[in-house]
N, C-alpha and C positions, 0 to 999 in steps of 0.2 A: 618412849620411840622405838620405832620399829627397825629391824636389822634390815638393812636391802638384801635381797635372795641373792646367794652366792651365785658366782659364775659357774657354768660349768666347766669341767677340764679340759683343755683343749690341748692337743699336743703339741708344740712347736713347728710352724711352717718346714720343711724341708728346702733345699736347695733343689733345683731340678738335676735330674741325672745328666751327665755329660753321654753324647753318644759314643757308641763303643766303634771301636776302629775296626772297619769291615776288613776281614783277612782275604787278601788278595794270593789266589792260587798262582801257583808258577803258569807260565803259559806253555802249552802242549805243543811240543815240537814234535809235528808227524815225522814217523819214520820214513828213510828215502824211499822212493819206490822203485822198486828194480827195474831195470829196463829189460824190455821185452826179448828175449832171446830167440834167434831163428826157429822158426817150426821144426820139429822133428818129423821130416817127410811128411810137411805139408798139414799135419793132422792135430798135432800136440807140440806147445811149444816146451823147450828143453828146459828146467830150471836151472838157474846162475846159482851152483852150488857153494860158492865161496861166499853167498850172502846167507848162507843156511849153516853150512858148516866150516869151522877154522882151520882141520886139520887136513894138509892137500891130499894125504893118502886116502882119508875118507872122502874126501871131494871125487878123487878117481874111482874108488870103489862105488861109491853114488852114481858116477857117470855110466859105469858099467852094468849096473843093476838096472837103471832106466832104460838104456838102449838093448840090451834084452828082453825085459819085459815089453816095453814099446814095439819091439821088433815083431814078437810073438803076437801081441794083441793085433800088431798091422796084419801079419800075415794070415790072421783067424779072422779078419774084416771085425773085430768086435772093439777097437781102438775109436773113442770119439773125442772131441774136444772136451767133454763135460767131466771125461774121466782123469783128466790132467792131474786135477788134486788129490784125487784118492791115490794115484800113481805115484806121485810125490810123498805121501804118508805111508805106502806101503814101502819104498825105498827109505825112509826115515826109521820105520819099525825094523827093516833088517839090518841098517846101522846098530840101533839101540840094541837089539839083540846081541849082534856082535860083540858091542863094547861090554856088556854085561857078563857075556859069555865069559871072554876075557879075565874079568874080575873074578868070577867066580872059579876059573881054573887057576888064578893066582892062591886066591885066601881061601877057597873051599866053600861049600854051600852052607854049613852052618858057622855062625859068628859065638867066638868063645867069649863066656860071661866076665863081667868085669870084675877082677881079683878084689878091689876095693870095697864090693858089695857084697855080704853073705848070702844074700836071697835072690842073686841073679841067677838067671839059666842062660842055657844057650838057646841060639833063637837061630830063625833061619836068616841068611844074608838076605840084605836089602836088594843085592846085587841079581840074587838068585828071585826074587820076587817081581823085579823090573824086567827081568829076561823073560818071563811067564807071561807077563801083562803084553811086552812086544809081542813075544810068539803066539798070543791069542789075538793081537791087533792083525799081525800078519796073515792068521787063516783067515779072520773074518774077511779083510779086504781082499783078499786071493779069491774068495769065494764069490763075494761082489762083482769082481771084474772076472770072473771066468777064467783064472789062471789054475786053481786047484784042478786035481784030475777029475773029481767029483763031480764037479760044476760045471765044466766044459759043455756037456751039452744041453745046459740049461739057459746058457747064455745066446740069444740072439745077435744076429750080425747086424750090424749100425745100416738104418736105410739109407740108401745113396738118393739123392733128389735127382729126377729124371726129368727134363724138358719134353714134352710129348709133343710132335707135331703132327700135323694131318698135310694132306697133298694140297685141301684148300688155304692152307695158311699161304703159301707161295703167292697166290691169287688174290686173298683178301689181302694181305699183307701184315704189320704187327697189331696185335691187339691194343687197343687204348684210346 
């Protein structure tokens, strides 16, 4: 009698996997859009500093910086609507510099090493580093905007749009 051929070993059938629950991301709520402030002398809108700064004193200082710089640029005819955001960044760099310089004045340029770590060393204050970065940012923006004395001659006046008319325009009427 012959033995039947052995059946190949098969793995037991697995139950189908349950589908994974999809992760639902929290809905993204857009930040409130700031109302457009009245234009500063018809050229650039003054930012609403209360949306950017919490401290009323900083809001007042920011507004003073803004009006001083925008007024100077307007008088020299180099202020244009496209300069608005760069001007805002410049004012914020001034404020960061002021904050950090106050912190450095109170605590010093060097942070003392931690007493519980024998290998710790004294390091430059993070406020000093941020102050230097704000200074570099302000210098770069002042140069681009033509505010710094060395760059004033390199910035051209904003071209004003003029409507040219000729004597024949009255006779021919409006173009179109």
